[in-house]
Every structure is written in structure tokens, then in C-alpha cells.
N, C-alpha and C positions, 0 to 999 in steps of 0.2 A: 876180503877179511873175514879171517875164520871166528868160529865163536869162541864165545869167552870161556874158559876153564875155570870153573867157581868151584871148585875144590883144592885148584892147584892154587888160586890169589889167597885163598883160605890159608893154605900151607905156607905161601912167601910170608903173609902176615905173622901168622904164629910163628915161623923164624925171627921176622923181625923185633917179636916180643919178647923174643933172648935177649935182647940186648937195651932194653928200656932201663931207664938211672929213675928207680921209686924208692929212695930209703926213708921218706917219710908217710906216705899212705902205703907204700905195699903193695898198690896198685897198678899193675903190669899191663899196657899196650903194646900191640903190634898193628901195622896197616902194611895195605900192599894195593897199590895204584896202578892201574893198568890206563893208557895214552891210547889214543887211535891207531900209533903204529904199533900196538902191542909192545911195547915198552914198559918196565914196570919198573916204580920205584915204593921202596917203603921207607915207613917212618917207626919209631917206638918213641912213647913219652918221656921226657927229661923232666924230672923236678927239679926245685931250688926249692933253699930253704926260704926263702924271701916271698916264694908260692906265686907272687906276680908275673914272675916271668917264664914258669913255666910251662910247656908247652904238650900240646896234645898230640899222639902218633899220626893222624889225619893229616893234620895238617903240616907236621914233618915233611912227612910224603909228596903233599901239594906242593909246598916251597923249592923242596929239591928239583919238583920237575918243571916248577914256574924260572927258575934260577936257571935251567937245560934251555928255556925257550918256550917252553908248553905253555901257550896263556890266552887261548879260546876255547868256548866250548864244543868245538868240532875236535879239540884235542885230547878229549878225558872220552874214555868207554865203562870206571867199574873200580871201586875199591872194596876192599873185605877189610874190616876190623873184628877183631880179638881180643878179648882183654881179661882180666880178674886179678882178684890176689896171687902177688907171687907164691908158685908153686903149684897153681890150681892145673886142671887139666888148659892146655895150650887154645883148645877154641872155646872157651865159655863164649856166651852171649854178652856182647857189649854193644849197643849202639851210641853213636857220634853226639855227644856233647852239643847242643848248641849254637854256639861259635861253630864250631866245625862245621856245621851244616850250615851257616851262611856263609863259611868261606868256600866250602865247595861250592854253592851256589855262584858266589861270584866268578867260577871260572868254569861252570859246566852248562847244562841244556838239563836243567832238573826234572825234564818231564823224559829225557831219554839217560841218565846218568843214573847209572845203577848202584845201591849198596848192598853187599853181603854183608848178613851177620850170621856166622855159625853159633851153632850151640854145645853144650856138653854132650851130645847126643850123636852128633857129626849133621843133623838136621841145616839147610841153611835155609835162612829167611833172605829173601831177595826184593828189596825195595826201589822204586823209582825215588830220587832225591827229591819230586815234588809231593810224596806221600808224607817224607819224613818232615820234610818242611813246606807246608801248604800256603803260607804266607810271607816266604823267605822277600828279599827284595833285593833290587839291582838298581846303580844309581846310572850306569851307562845305558 
């Protein structure tokens, strides 16, 4: 298995961000999720006027992968997330929200799954999910 190209994954997330639908907040997010077989699933945030039905980019990427059959911790390697106010640098620092962290925890091994958070200077913060969600829970 080849090494993850963190910068390419960040670029894929930035590309996905361009498809965000955020007319209410103006805050656009893109995510790129890499599976163990190196397939990349992208997602963007999608808002709704009722707010509750809105969904984050990270969950869109995960749910697309799950709907294609990826469901075990061994299936997932890393996710890159970028976001910020629409029109800002496409790689602004945007850590995942708590709900998304818990969704990631459901499907990954939090000790090995990597979360890549680029900043506006092109630097990459890379964390394991367990660093970002130290007390996440699993029911199974």
C-alpha cells in the first residue's frame, strides 16, 4: 500500500468545497476521504432552510463510502477537511465538528485513522481521530 499523499487529499477536499451549498451561513466546507484501497470519496456541506436537515462535508463523504459498501475500521485511512467563509482561501483550517468526529469514530479505528487539516499557509495539521475525539464511544 502506498503512502497517503496528504497534499493531494487536501486538494481533493478543496475541489469538493466548490460544490458546497451554504446560502444561509456562507461557510463552505469540503472533505476528501481515502479508503484502504485508495479510493477517494468527496463531500461538501449542504445547508437547508430548516437547519436541522443540513449535513456536513465529512458526513457526506463517509455516507457515500458506506453506501458503496465500506463499513469496517479496516476500510478507512484518512480524511482531509477544508473550509471557511465562501470566497476565502480554498484551504483554510477547518477541524471537524463533534458530530462528524463521532460519525468517523463509528466507522474507523480512531488510533490509526488520520484527520488532515490544512491551514491558509499550506501547512498540514495531521492528527489521529483519537487525538481529536479522546472519549469517543462505540456501541459494537
